[in-house]
ROVEX-527601 format. One record per atom (N, C-alpha, C, O): x, y, z; residue in one letter; residue number from 0. Coordinates in nm, 3 decimals, padded with zeros to 5 digits. Layout:
BEGIN
      px      py      pz gugu martor
       X       Y       Z    A    NUM
...
This chain:
BEGIN
      px      py      pz gugu martor
  00.098 -00.108 -00.010    X      0
  00.003 -00.007 -00.029    X      0
  00.085  00.106  00.001    X      0
  00.177  00.102  00.083    X      0
  00.043  00.231 -00.079    X      1
  00.141  00.354 -00.113    X      1
  00.094  00.445 -00.006    X      1
 -00.027  00.444  00.019    X      1
  00.175  00.524  00.061    X      2
  00.120  00.637  00.143    X      2
  00.108  00.759  00.070    X      2
  00.195  00.788 -00.012    X      2
  00.009  00.835  00.090    X      3
 -00.024  00.972  00.040    X      3
  00.102  01.047  00.062    X      3
  00.186  01.009  00.144    X      3
  00.116  01.151 -00.010    X      4
  00.242  01.246 -00.001    X      4
  00.242  01.316  00.129    X      4
  00.352  01.336  00.179    X      4
  00.116  01.364  00.204    X      5
  00.110  01.423  00.306    X      5
  00.117  01.360  00.428    X      5
  00.119  01.418  00.537    X      5
  00.124  01.204  00.403    X      6
  00.141  01.127  00.533    X      6
  00.262  01.123  00.582    X      6
  00.275  01.060  00.686    X      6
  00.377  01.185  00.526    X      7
  00.519  01.180  00.557    X      7
  00.534  01.287  00.685    X      7
  00.629  01.274  00.761    X      7
  00.434  01.394  00.705    X      8
  00.438  01.483  00.790    X      8
  00.434  01.405  00.941    X      8
  00.371  01.301  00.955    X      8
  00.496  01.458  01.033    X      9
  00.509  01.415  01.185    X      9
  00.347  01.410  01.218    X      9
  00.272  01.494  01.170    X      9
  00.305  01.318  01.294    X     10
  00.170  01.314  01.336    X     10
  00.146  01.435  01.419    X     10
  00.038  01.492  01.401    X     10
  00.227  01.482  01.507    X     11
  00.195  01.599  01.605    X     11
  00.218  01.749  01.533    X     11
  00.218  01.853  01.598    X     11
  00.235  01.744  01.399    X     12
  00.256  01.889  01.350    X     12
  00.141  01.945  01.317    X     12
  00.069  01.873  01.248    X     12
  00.090  02.076  01.352    X     13
 -00.025  02.144  01.328    X     13
 -00.011  02.176  01.187    X     13
  00.097  02.183  01.127    X     13
 -00.161  02.200  01.122    X     14
 -00.168  02.220  00.978    X     14
 -00.130  02.379  00.965    X     14
 -00.058  02.406  00.870    X     14
 -00.168  02.481  01.046    X     15
 -00.092  02.613  01.042    X     15
 -00.001  02.642  01.158    X     15
 -00.016  02.601  01.273    X     15
  00.098  02.718  01.113    X     16
  00.201  02.762  01.198    X     16
  00.194  02.896  01.260    X     16
  00.236  02.996  01.201    X     16
  00.139  02.901  01.380    X     17
  00.133  03.051  01.434    X     17
  00.253  03.118  01.452    X     17
  00.249  03.241  01.466    X     17
  00.371  03.053  01.455    X     18
  00.501  03.125  01.472    X     18
  00.532  03.188  01.335    X     18
  00.606  03.286  01.335    X     18
  00.483  03.143  01.222    X     19
  00.502  03.220  01.102    X     19
  00.434  03.344  01.089    X     19
  00.490  03.437  01.031    X     19
  00.320  03.356  01.136    X     20
  00.244  03.469  01.125    X     20
  00.274  03.561  01.228    X     20
  00.250  03.679  01.201    X     20
  00.320  03.536  01.338    X     21
  00.386  03.626  01.453    X     21
  00.517  03.686  01.405    X     21
  00.555  03.797  01.440    X     21
  00.578  03.614  01.329    X     22
  00.715  03.658  01.271    X     22
  00.688  03.781  01.166    X     22
  00.754  03.885  01.166    X     22
  00.578  03.752  01.073    X     23
  00.543  03.849  00.976    X     23
  00.494  03.974  01.054    X     23
  00.520  04.085  01.006    X     23
  00.427  03.966  01.166    X     24
  00.387  04.092  01.226    X     24
  00.495  04.168  01.293    X     24
  00.482  04.290  01.309    X     24
  00.597  04.107  01.333    X     25
  00.680  04.158  01.401    X     25
  00.784  04.237  01.295    X     25
  00.830  04.349  01.318    X     25
  00.812  04.157  01.174    X     26
  00.879  04.226  01.065    X     26
  00.803  04.348  01.013    X     26
  00.865  04.451  00.989    X     26
  00.676  04.340  00.995    X     27
  00.603  04.469  00.949    X     27
  00.610  04.580  01.057    X     27
  00.606  04.697  01.021    X     27
  00.620  04.551  01.177    X     28
  00.608  04.652  01.292    X     28
  00.748  04.717  01.280    X     28
  00.759  04.839  01.291    X     28
  00.856  04.636  01.258    X     29
  00.977  04.700  01.259    X     29
  00.994  04.793  01.125    X     29
  01.039  04.907  01.133    X     29
  00.958  04.740  01.015    X     30
  00.952  04.821  00.891    X     30
  00.880  04.964  00.920    X     30
  00.928  05.069  00.879    X     30
  00.764  04.957  00.992    X     31
  00.681  05.099  01.014    X     31
  00.764  05.179  01.100    X     31
  00.777  05.299  01.076    X     31
  00.829  05.117  01.213    X     32
  00.903  05.203  01.296    X     32
  01.020  05.269  01.221    X     32
  01.033  05.391  01.228    X     32
  01.099  05.199  01.154    X     33
  01.193  05.253  01.063    X     33
  01.148  05.362  00.981    X     33
  01.207  05.470  00.980    X     33
  01.042  05.336  00.908    X     34
  01.002  05.429  00.806    X     34
  00.958  05.563  00.879    X     34
  00.976  05.674  00.828    X     34
  00.899  05.546  01.000    X     35
  00.859  05.660  01.065    X     35
  00.980  05.735  01.126    X     35
  00.983  05.858  01.130    X     35
  01.066  05.668  01.166    X     36
  01.195  05.750  01.200    X     36
  01.271  05.822  01.096    X     36
  01.336  05.923  01.122    X     36
  01.262  05.769  00.977    X     37
  01.317  05.833  00.855    X     37
  01.248  05.958  00.814    X     37
  01.309  06.055  00.769    X     37
  01.106  05.952  00.833    X     38
  01.006  06.053  00.788    X     38
  01.019  06.162  00.883    X     38
  01.037  06.276  00.839    X     38
  01.010  06.139  01.014    X     39
  00.989  06.240  01.116    X     39
  01.107  06.280  01.188    X     39
  01.104  06.377  01.264    X     39
  01.214  06.211  01.170    X     40
  01.364  06.252  01.239    X     40
  01.400  06.370  01.191    X     40
  01.412  06.382  01.069    X     40
  01.422  06.474  01.271    X     41
  01.480  06.612  01.229    X     41
  01.616  06.599  01.166    X     41
  01.701  06.527  01.217    X     41
  01.636  06.664  01.062    X     42
  01.778  06.656  01.018    X     42
  01.863  06.751  01.118    X     42
  01.815  06.826  01.203    X     42
  01.999  06.728  01.088    X     43
  02.108  06.815  01.178    X     43
  02.093  06.941  01.184    X     43
  02.112  07.001  01.290    X     43
  02.055  07.005  01.069    X     44
  02.051  07.161  01.065    X     44
  01.932  07.205  01.149    X     44
  01.944  07.299  01.228    X     44
  01.826  07.143  01.136    X     45
  01.712  07.187  01.202    X     45
  01.730  07.158  01.363    X     45
  01.679  07.235  01.445    X     45
  01.804  07.043  01.403    X     46
  01.826  07.010  01.527    X     46
  01.916  07.119  01.584    X     46
  01.885  07.166  01.693    X     46
  02.016  07.160  01.526    X     47
  02.111  07.262  01.563    X     47
  02.049  07.394  01.586    X     47
  02.087  07.460  01.683    X     47
  01.948  07.443  01.499    X     48
  01.874  07.572  01.510    X     48
  01.777  07.557  01.632    X     48
  01.758  07.658  01.700    X     48
  01.714  07.443  01.666    X     49
  01.637  07.419  01.786    X     49
  01.726  07.440  01.909    X     49
  01.694  07.514  02.002    X     49
  01.837  07.371  01.903    X     50
  01.934  07.372  02.016    X     50
  01.969  07.529  02.050    X     50
  01.955  07.572  02.165    X     50
  02.012  07.604  01.951    X     51
  02.055  07.741  01.944    X     51
  01.948  07.808  02.018    X     51
  01.971  07.888  02.109    X     51
  01.805  07.770  01.970    X     52
  01.702  07.864  02.028    X     52
  01.702  07.836  02.172    X     52
  01.690  07.932  02.248    X     52
  01.714  07.717  02.222    X     53
  01.701  07.691  02.353    X     53
  01.819  07.765  02.435    X     53
  01.794  07.795  02.551    X     53
  01.935  07.793  02.385    X     54
  02.052  07.842  02.458    X     54
  02.018  08.001  02.441    X     54
  02.005  08.073  02.540    X     54
  02.006  08.045  02.322    X     55
  02.011  08.190  02.307    X     55
  01.860  08.268  02.353    X     55
  01.858  08.391  02.359    X     55
  01.758  08.204  02.378    X     56
  01.644  08.254  02.407    X     56
  01.581  08.311  02.293    X     56
  01.561  08.237  02.196    X     56
  01.542  08.449  02.289    X     57
  01.461  08.503  02.167    X     57
  01.528  08.520  02.064    X     57
  01.471  08.536  01.956    X     57
  01.655  08.522  02.073    X     58
  01.736  08.539  01.946    X     58
  01.752  08.424  01.878    X     58
  01.759  08.424  01.755    X     58
  01.759  08.313  01.953    X     59
  01.758  08.178  01.897    X     59
  01.636  08.130  01.829    X     59
  01.629  08.063  01.726    X     59
  01.531  08.180  01.911    X     60
  01.404  08.155  01.849    X     60
  01.393  08.212  01.713    X     60
  01.365  08.145  01.613    X     60
  01.416  08.335  01.714    X     61
  01.404  08.421  01.589    X     61
  01.494  08.353  01.477    X     61
  01.441  08.351  01.366    X     61
  01.615  08.298  01.486    X     62
  01.690  08.251  01.395    X     62
  01.633  08.111  01.358    X     62
  01.654  08.068  01.244    X     62
  01.560  08.037  01.451    X     63
  01.488  07.918  01.406    X     63
  01.371  07.951  01.326    X     63
  01.335  07.877  01.235    X     63
  01.316  08.045  01.352    X     64
  01.203  08.084  01.251    X     64
  01.232  08.146  01.134    X     64
  01.140  08.172  01.056    X     64
  01.358  08.178  01.106    X     65
  01.372  08.241  00.954    X     65
  01.361  08.120  00.880    X     65
  01.399  08.010  00.918    X     65
  01.301  08.149  00.761    X     66
  01.287  08.033  00.645    X     66
  01.419  08.012  00.595    X     66
  01.502  08.102  00.580    X     66
  01.440  07.871  00.565    X     67
  01.563  07.824  00.483    X     67
  01.504  07.730  00.383    X     67
  01.395  07.674  00.390    X     67
  01.596  07.721  00.286    X     68
  01.556  07.625  00.178    X     68
  01.584  07.497  00.225    X     68
  01.693  07.467  00.274    X     68
  01.477  07.408  00.211    X     69
  01.518  07.270  00.243    X     69
  01.557  07.189  00.114    X     69
  01.606  07.239  00.013    X     69
  01.531  07.071  00.130    X     70
  01.587  07.002 -00.010    X     70
  01.500  07.011 -00.118    X     70
  01.380  06.991 -00.100    X     70
  01.547  07.039 -00.230    X     71
  01.469  07.067 -00.367    X     71
  01.429  07.208 -00.355    X     71
  01.346  07.247 -00.438    X     71
  01.475  07.299 -00.263    X     72
  01.439  07.438 -00.262    X     72
  01.304  07.464 -00.202    X     72
  01.250  07.573 -00.220    X     72
  01.252  07.377 -00.137    X     73
  01.113  07.397 -00.065    X     73
  01.152  07.476  00.068    X     73
  01.234  07.435  00.151    X     73
  01.091  07.581  00.075    X     74
  01.099  07.651  00.207    X     74
  01.064  07.590  00.328    X     74
  00.962  07.521  00.324    X     74
  01.130  07.601  00.445    X     75
  01.091  07.531  00.573    X     75
  01.098  07.646  00.672    X     75
  01.157  07.752  00.652    X     75
  01.026  07.610  00.790    X     76
  01.021  07.701  00.892    X     76
  00.909  07.786  00.886    X     76
  00.818  07.765  00.805    X     76
  00.909  07.897  00.979    X     77
  00.798  07.995  00.982    X     77
  00.843  08.133  00.919    X     77
  00.940  08.198  00.958    X     77
  00.766  08.165  00.828    X     78
  00.818  08.271  00.739    X     78
  00.766  08.421  00.831    X     78
  00.655  08.452  00.874    X     78
  00.887  08.485  00.837    X     79
  00.858  08.610  00.915    X     79
  00.752  08.709  00.840    X     79
  00.759  08.718  00.717    X     79
  00.659  08.779  00.908    X     80
  00.576  08.855  00.852    X     80
  00.561  08.990  00.939    X     80
  00.589  09.002  01.058    X     80
  00.508  09.095  00.848    X     81
  00.480  09.232  00.925    X     81
  00.356  09.218  01.013    X     81
  00.254  09.151  00.995    X     81
  00.393  09.303  01.118    X     82
  00.272  09.292  01.234    X     82
  00.203  09.436  01.224    X     82
  00.274  09.536  01.233    X     82
  00.066  09.446  01.207    X     83
 -00.003  09.557  01.186    X     83
  00.005  09.636  01.347    X     83
 -00.004  09.571  01.451    X     83
  00.019  09.755  01.345    X     84
  00.026  09.818  01.469    X     84
 -00.124  09.829  01.526    X     84
 -00.218  09.853  01.450    X     84
 -00.142  09.812  01.665    X     85
 -00.266  09.832  01.722    X     85
 -00.352  09.960  01.708    X     85
 -00.301  10.067  01.741    X     85
 -00.464  09.956  01.666    X     86
 -00.533  10.082  01.650    X     86
 -00.667  10.072  01.735    X     86
 -00.745  09.977  01.736    X     86
 -00.676  10.196  01.808    X     87
 -00.805  10.211  01.875    X     87
 -00.918  10.264  01.795    X     87
 -00.904  10.344  01.703    X     87
 -01.027  10.218  01.835    X     88
 -01.154  10.255  01.737    X     88
 -01.210  10.387  01.811    X     88
 -01.237  10.390  01.931    X     88
 -01.223  10.488  01.727    X     89
 -01.289  10.606  01.775    X     89
 -01.428  10.588  01.813    X     89
 -01.472  10.659  01.904    X     89
 -01.511  10.496  01.753    X     90
 -01.646  10.488  01.789    X     90
 -01.658  10.337  01.805    X     90
 -01.593  10.265  01.728    X     90
 -01.730  10.286  01.892    X     91
 -01.766  10.129  01.915    X     91
 -01.839  10.069  01.774    X     91
 -01.925  10.131  01.712    X     91
 -01.796  09.961  01.743    X     92
 -01.871  09.894  01.626    X     92
 -01.995  09.806  01.669    X     92
 -01.981  09.703  01.735    X     92
 -02.114  09.854  01.628    X     93
 -02.234  09.788  01.684    X     93
 -02.309  09.702  01.581    X     93
 -02.321  09.757  01.471    X     93
 -02.351  09.601  01.591    X     94
 -02.415  09.527  01.497    X     94
 -02.557  09.591  01.455    X     94
 -02.643  09.597  01.542    X     94
 -02.583  09.633  01.340    X     95
 -02.697  09.707  01.317    X     95
 -02.822  09.668  01.361    X     95
 -02.908  09.747  01.399    X     95
 -02.835  09.514  01.355    X     96
 -02.962  09.468  01.420    X     96
 -02.994  09.496  01.564    X     96
 -03.108  09.508  01.608    X     96
 -02.888  09.503  01.628    X     97
 -02.914  09.542  01.781    X     97
 -02.929  09.674  01.808    X     97
 -02.940  09.711  01.925    X     97
 -02.931  09.760  01.708    X     98
 -02.943  09.916  01.729    X     98
 -03.099  09.938  01.751    X     98
 -03.186  09.865  01.703    X     98
 -03.120  10.045  01.829    X     99
 -03.251  10.091  01.852    X     99
 -03.289  10.178  01.728    X     99
 -03.205  10.240  01.662    X     99
 -03.420  10.179  01.702    X    100
 -03.463  10.229  01.558    X    100
 -03.429  10.378  01.578    X    100
 -03.395  10.435  01.474    X    100
 -03.431  10.447  01.682    X    101
 -03.420  10.587  01.704    X    101
 -03.314  10.611  01.815    X    101
 -03.290  10.528  01.903    X    101
 -03.254  10.731  01.803    X    102
 -03.155  10.764  01.915    X    102
 -03.219  10.837  02.031    X    102
 -03.156  10.852  02.135    X    102
 -03.352  10.886  02.014    X    103
 -03.428  10.947  02.116    X    103
 -03.497  10.841  02.224    X    103
 -03.485  10.718  02.218    X    103
 -03.572  10.913  02.320    X    104
 -03.630  10.838  02.395    X    104
 -03.757  10.786  02.330    X    104
 -03.812  10.851  02.241    X    104
 -03.807  10.662  02.376    X    105
 -03.928  10.608  02.301    X    105
 -04.045  10.699  02.361    X    105
 -04.050  10.740  02.477    X    105
 -04.137  10.722  02.259    X    106
 -04.252  10.811  02.277    X    106
 -04.363  10.714  02.349    X    106
 -04.379  10.595  02.323    X    106
 -04.429  10.786  02.437    X    107
 -04.541  10.712  02.502    X    107
 -04.646  10.699  02.396    X    107
 -04.654  10.782  02.306    X    107
 -04.733  10.591  02.405    X    108
 -04.844  10.562  02.315    X    108
 -04.941  10.672  02.325    X    108
 -04.964  10.708  02.441    X    108
 -05.003  10.733  02.234    X    109
 -05.103  10.835  02.244    X    109
 -05.239  10.771  02.311    X    109
 -05.293  10.666  02.278    X    109
 -05.275  10.859  02.407    X    110
 -05.399  10.805  02.485    X    110
 -05.529  10.827  02.382    X    110
 -05.543  10.930  02.316    X    110
 -05.609  10.731  02.378    X    111
 -05.735  10.768  02.324    X    111
 -05.825  10.860  02.389    X    111
 -05.855  10.854  02.508    X    111
 -05.872  10.958  02.292    X    112
 -05.958  11.041  02.358    X    112
 -06.087  10.975  02.417    X    112
 -06.144  10.878  02.365    X    112
 -06.124  11.035  02.525    X    113
 -06.249  10.977  02.612    X    113
 -06.373  10.999  02.522    X    113
 -06.403  11.108  02.473    X    113
 -06.438  10.891  02.504    X    114
 -06.561  10.899  02.419    X    114
 -06.668  11.005  02.489    X    114
 -06.671  11.039  02.607    X    114
 -06.742  11.042  02.396    X    115
 -06.834  11.161  02.455    X    115
 -06.980  11.094  02.432    X    115
 -07.076  11.151  02.484    X    115
 -06.998  11.000  02.373    X    116
 -07.123  10.932  02.356    X    116
 -07.111  10.791  02.338    X    116
 -07.020  10.742  02.270    X    116
 -07.218  10.711  02.408    X    117
 -07.205  10.563  02.410    X    117
 -07.346  10.526  02.344    X    117
 -07.447  10.597  02.345    X    117
 -07.330  10.392  02.283    X    118
 -07.452  10.360  02.210    X    118
 -07.581  10.315  02.305    X    118
 -07.698  10.306  02.268    X    118
 -07.528  10.290  02.436    X    119
 -07.628  10.263  02.528    X    119
 -07.571  10.270  02.665    X    119
 -07.451  10.254  02.686    X    119
 -07.677  10.300  02.775    X    120
 -07.645  10.329  02.896    X    120
 -07.557  10.197  02.961    X    120
 -07.463  10.214  03.039    X    120
 -07.600  10.070  02.918    X    121
 -07.482  09.952  02.951    X    121
 -07.342  09.984  02.911    X    121
 -07.246  09.975  02.988    X    121
 -07.336  10.026  02.773    X    122
 -07.194  10.034  02.726    X    122
 -07.116  10.125  02.813    X    122
 -07.004  10.099  02.857    X    122
 -07.191  10.246  02.836    X    123
 -07.129  10.345  02.917    X    123
 -07.079  10.313  03.060    X    123
 -06.976  10.355  03.114    X    123
 -07.171  10.231  03.111    X    124
 -07.138  10.179  03.239    X    124
 -07.019  10.079  03.253    X    124
 -06.940  10.078  03.347    X    124
 -07.017  09.995  03.143    X    125
 -06.913  09.905  03.117    X    125
 -06.757  09.979  03.098    X    125
 -06.647  09.942  03.138    X    125
 -06.791  10.083  03.030    X    126
 -06.660  10.143  03.002    X    126
 -06.625  10.218  03.134    X    126
 -06.505  10.222  03.159    X    126
 -06.694  10.266  03.206    X    127
 -06.643  10.320  03.325    X    127
 -06.589  10.232  03.434    X    127
 -06.495  10.261  03.507    X    127
 -06.664  10.111  03.435    X    128
 -06.640  09.995  03.531    X    128
 -06.490  09.954  03.495    X    128
 -06.405  09.931  03.582    X    128
 -06.467  09.947  03.359    X    129
 -06.322  09.899  03.311    X    129
 -06.228  09.998  03.365    X    129
 -06.124  09.955  03.416    X    129
 -06.250  10.124  03.362    X    130
 -06.137  10.231  03.415    X    130
 -06.130  10.207  03.564    X    130
 -06.023  10.202  03.624    X    130
 -06.246  10.192  03.619    X    131
 -06.241  10.173  03.776    X    131
 -06.154  10.060  03.817    X    131
 -06.080  10.067  03.915    X    131
 -06.165  09.950  03.737    X    132
 -06.091  09.822  03.765    X    132
 -05.947  09.855  03.754    X    132
 -05.867  09.804  03.833    X    132
 -05.904  09.944  03.654    X    133
 -05.767  09.961  03.616    X    133
 -05.710  10.063  03.727    X    133
 -05.593  10.058  03.763    X    133
 -05.805  10.158  03.777    X    134
 -05.762  10.249  03.885    X    134
 -05.720  10.202  04.015    X    134
 -05.623  10.242  04.079    X    134
 -05.832  10.081  04.059    X    135
 -05.797  09.995  04.159    X    135
 -05.673  09.954  04.168    X    135
 -05.599  09.979  04.263    X    135
 -05.642  09.886  04.066    X    136
 -05.512  09.807  04.047    X    136
 -05.400  09.908  04.059    X    136
 -05.296  09.873  04.115    X    136
 -05.414  10.027  04.014    X    137
 -05.307  10.137  04.036    X    137
 -05.312  10.177  04.165    X    137
 -05.201  10.209  04.208    X    137
 -05.407  10.187  04.246    X    138
 -05.414  10.212  04.385    X    138
 -05.336  10.115  04.472    X    138
 -05.255  10.156  04.555    X    138
 -05.360  09.981  04.452    X    139
 -05.301  09.889  04.520    X    139
 -05.162  09.883  04.503    X    139
 -05.092  09.856  04.600    X    139
 -05.107  09.908  04.380    X    140
 -04.953  09.936  04.364    X    140
 -04.918  10.056  04.436    X    140
 -04.817  10.052  04.506    X    140
 -04.986  10.162  04.429    X    141
 -04.942  10.285  04.510    X    141
 -04.939  10.241  04.666    X    141
 -04.846  10.272  04.741    X    141
 -05.029  10.181  04.699    X    142
 -05.048  10.130  04.846    X    142
 -04.908  10.076  04.880    X    142
 -04.843  10.114  04.978    X    142
 -04.869  09.989  04.796    X    143
 -04.739  09.892  04.831    X    143
 -04.627  09.995  04.805    X    143
 -04.530  09.978  04.879    X    143
 -04.619  10.081  04.732    X    144
 -04.501  10.174  04.724    X    144
 -04.499  10.254  04.851    X    144
 -04.394  10.270  04.913    X    144
 -04.606  10.302  04.888    X    145
 -04.616  10.393  05.004    X    145
 -04.567  10.306  05.137    X    145
 -04.494  10.364  05.218    X    145
 -04.607  10.166  05.160    X    146
 -04.563  10.108  05.266    X    146
 -04.405  10.087  05.263    X    146
 -04.338  10.093  05.366    X    146
 -04.351  10.063  05.143    X    147
 -04.221  10.029  05.141    X    147
 -04.147  10.157  05.168    X    147
 -04.040  10.149  05.227    X    147
 -04.197  10.281  05.129    X    148
 -04.133  10.406  05.142    X    148
 -04.133  10.444  05.295    X    148
 -04.048  10.519  05.344    X    148
 -04.242  10.384  05.370    X    149
 -04.251  10.431  05.505    X    149
 -04.131  10.342  05.591    X    149
 -04.065  10.387  05.685    X    149
 -04.118  10.190  05.528    X    150
 -04.007  10.141  05.599    X    150
 -03.874  10.176  05.556    X    150
 -03.783  10.163  05.638    X    150
 -03.848  10.220  05.433    X    151
 -03.718  10.281  05.388    X    151
 -03.695  10.412  05.486    X    151
 -03.583  10.437  05.531    X    151
 -03.792  10.478  05.509    X    152
 -03.760  10.612  05.575    X    152
 -03.713  10.574  05.716    X    152
 -03.624  10.640  05.770    X    152
 -03.773  10.466  05.780    X    153
 -03.761  10.429  05.919    X    153
 -03.600  10.386  05.912    X    153
 -03.520  10.434  05.992    X    153
 -03.558  10.290  05.810    X    154
 -03.425  10.249  05.819    X    154
 -03.306  10.331  05.765    X    154
 -03.188  10.299  05.781    X    154
 -03.353  10.443  05.697    X    155
 -03.249  10.533  05.648    X    155
 -03.152  10.600  05.738    X    155
 -03.195  10.635  05.848    X    155
 -03.029  10.623  05.710    X    156
 -02.942  10.692  05.793    X    156
 -02.972  10.833  05.816    X    156
 -03.054  10.884  05.740    X    156
 -02.917  10.910  05.913    X    157
 -02.959  11.039  05.919    X    157
 -02.914  11.140  05.804    X    157
 -02.976  11.241  05.768    X    157
 -02.808  11.098  05.759    X    158
 -02.758  11.178  05.633    X    158
 -02.847  11.152  05.519    X    158
 -02.838  11.230  05.424    X    158
 -02.923  11.063  05.512    X    159
 -03.018  11.056  05.385    X    159
 -03.173  11.103  05.407    X    159
 -03.260  11.092  05.321    X    159
 -03.192  11.158  05.541    X    160
 -03.318  11.199  05.582    X    160
 -03.384  11.298  05.475    X    160
 -03.497  11.277  05.430    X    160
 -03.316  11.392  05.441    X    161
 -03.375  11.502  05.359    X    161
 -03.408  11.413  05.203    X    161
 -03.517  11.428  05.148    X    161
 -03.331  11.349  05.162    X    162
 -03.354  11.274  05.039    X    162
 -03.487  11.187  05.036    X    162
 -03.575  11.197  04.951    X    162
 -03.485  11.103  05.142    X    163
 -03.571  11.030  05.171    X    163
 -03.719  11.092  05.191    X    163
 -03.819  11.032  05.152    X    163
 -03.725  11.214  05.253    X    164
 -03.844  11.289  05.292    X    164
 -03.878  11.358  05.158    X    164
 -03.995  11.395  05.153    X    164
 -03.814  11.380  05.065    X    165
 -03.845  11.427  04.919    X    165
 -03.908  11.317  04.842    X    165
 -04.013  11.337  04.780    X    165
 -03.850  11.201  04.845    X    166
 -03.914  11.091  04.773    X    166
 -04.044  11.046  04.846    X    166
 -04.138  11.009  04.776    X    166
 -04.056  11.048  04.974    X    167
 -04.177  11.000  05.040    X    167
 -04.295  11.103  05.011    X    167
 -04.414  11.074  05.020    X    167
 -04.243  11.232  04.974    X    168
 -04.364  11.334  04.965    X    168
 -04.412  11.297  04.812    X    168
 -04.533  11.303  04.790    X    168
 -04.328  11.261  04.712    X    169
 -04.369  11.221  04.575    X    169
 -04.455  11.097  04.582    X    169
 -04.557  11.091  04.514    X    169
 -04.418  10.993  04.666    X    170
 -04.491  10.879  04.659    X    170
 -04.624  10.899  04.732    X    170
 -04.724  10.838  04.695    X    170
 -04.626  10.981  04.831    X    171
 -04.759  11.021  04.890    X    171
 -04.851  11.084  04.800    X    171
 -04.967  11.047  04.783    X    171
 -04.788  11.194  04.735    X    172
 -04.885  11.261  04.625    X    172
 -04.936  11.166  04.526    X    172
 -05.052  11.181  04.487    X    172
 -04.863  11.068  04.481    X    173
 -04.919  10.983  04.362    X    173
 -05.025  10.874  04.445    X    173
 -05.123  10.827  04.386    X    173
 -05.001  10.845  04.562    X    174
 -05.104  10.769  04.618    X    174
 -05.220  10.849  04.644    X    174
 -05.327  10.793  04.620    X    174
 -05.224  10.964  04.688    X    175
 -05.348  11.052  04.711    X    175
 -05.421  11.066  04.569    X    175
 -05.542  11.044  04.563    X    175
 -05.353  11.099  04.462    X    176
 -05.420  11.100  04.313    X    176
 -05.478  10.966  04.294    X    176
 -05.596  10.964  04.259    X    176
 -05.419  10.859  04.310    X    177
 -05.479  10.741  04.262    X    177
 -05.604  10.705  04.355    X    177
 -05.699  10.638  04.313    X    177
 -05.598  10.751  04.475    X    178
 -05.702  10.728  04.572    X    178
 -05.823  10.807  04.532    X    178
 -05.936  10.758  04.533    X    178
 -05.797  10.931  04.497    X    179
 -05.906  11.025  04.438    X    179
 -05.969  10.994  04.316    X    179
 -06.085  11.024  04.290    X    179
 -05.880  10.923  04.229    X    180
 -05.930  10.876  04.091    X    180
 -06.027  10.768  04.138    X    180
 -06.144  10.774  04.099    X    180
 -05.987  10.667  04.221    X    181
 -06.078  10.580  04.230    X    181
 -06.230  10.614  04.307    X    181
 -06.338  10.559  04.287    X    181
 -06.202  10.707  04.385    X    182
 -06.326  10.761  04.435    X    182
 -06.425  10.821  04.347    X    182
 -06.547  10.802  04.353    X    182
 -06.353  10.908  04.251    X    183
 -06.437  10.969  04.133    X    183
 -06.513  10.860  04.053    X    183
 -06.634  10.857  04.032    X    183
 -06.420  10.771  04.013    X    184
 -06.486  10.654  03.928    X    184
 -06.578  10.577  03.987    X    184
 -06.664  10.527  03.914    X    184
 -06.582  10.551  04.124    X    185
 -06.681  10.486  04.199    X    185
 -06.820  10.562  04.216    X    185
 -06.930  10.508  04.216    X    185
 -06.791  10.695  04.231    X    186
 -06.919  10.790  04.208    X    186
 -06.974  10.798  04.089    X    186
 -07.097  10.809  04.086    X    186
 -06.910  10.796  03.981    X    187
 -06.943  10.805  03.847    X    187
 -07.017  10.667  03.801    X    187
 -07.120  10.670  03.734    X    187
 -06.959  10.551  03.841    X    188
 -07.037  10.431  03.801    X    188
 -07.163  10.412  03.898    X    188
 -07.262  10.351  03.857    X    188
 -07.159  10.458  04.014    X    189
 -07.297  10.444  04.112    X    189
 -07.411  10.535  04.059    X    189
 -07.532  10.510  04.062    X    189
 -07.349  10.645  04.010    X    190
 -07.451  10.750  03.952    X    190
 -07.503  10.723  03.812    X    190
 -07.608  10.776  03.773    X    190
 -07.421  10.630  03.727    X    191
 -07.488  10.591  03.599    X    191
 -07.576  10.466  03.634    X    191
 -07.667  10.434  03.558    X    191
 -07.549  10.393  03.753    X    192
 -07.629  10.273  03.760    X    192
 -07.765  10.322  03.815    X    192
 -07.871  10.273  03.776    X    192
 -07.757  10.428  03.913    X    193
 -07.879  10.480  03.960    X    193
 -07.974  10.531  03.846    X    193
 -08.094  10.508  03.835    X    193
 -07.895  10.605  03.764    X    194
 -07.969  10.673  03.640    X    194
 -08.047  10.556  03.548    X    194
 -08.165  10.570  03.516    X    194
 -07.972  10.448  03.513    X    195
 -08.018  10.347  03.454    X    195
 -08.128  10.276  03.509    X    195
 -08.220  10.233  03.439    X    195
 -08.120  10.263  03.633    X    196
 -08.242  10.190  03.712    X    196
 -08.360  10.280  03.725    X    196
 -08.474  10.236  03.741    X    196
 -08.331  10.410  03.718    X    197
 -08.453  10.511  03.737    X    197
 -08.524  10.524  03.610    X    197
 -08.646  10.537  03.609    X    197
 -08.439  10.522  03.479    X    198
 -08.482  10.551  03.357    X    198
 -08.541  10.419  03.302    X    198
 -08.618  10.430  03.207    X    198
 -08.513  10.282  03.355    X    199
 -08.558  10.177  03.305    X    199
 -08.684  10.132  03.366    X    199
 -08.739  10.030  03.325    X    199
């Protein structure tokens, strides 16, 4: 009986040898390391300039920044360039979209004139009731301001007494006006309701 050609291999030999692939990986890694060193290793001229920069400080740094011709006439290093002097702006630069439409103060909206006639008595009463509601809200705010002003006067130092008294006078005048307006509107609404009840 004739043995097959592959039967001459020793019985314990594996089909694939991992040692052969490991050797290929090591050889490939070594080739990459050598190529990297050849590409990225600085030549002697650049290394000497860098050493001079470390020793001489600013002068050495300036000499290392001066461009020199490398192999094939290719410039290497950092090219020196002129530096623009610092200039102060006479006027600030503002984005146009952020600018106000006018340079003056915003105008208050025009008040609608008080109506002189109403389509019905109920419409007249509703108009003045709405004004009374706004006046009461204003009076509540003025009351809060007045209470705060009294507390501020009590806590103010003696040097601020005159200024605080002037402010308190203005706050009190505004409160009195708001209170009088509420009283007038309440009387107006009550008179309109009596008139409507008597006429109906």
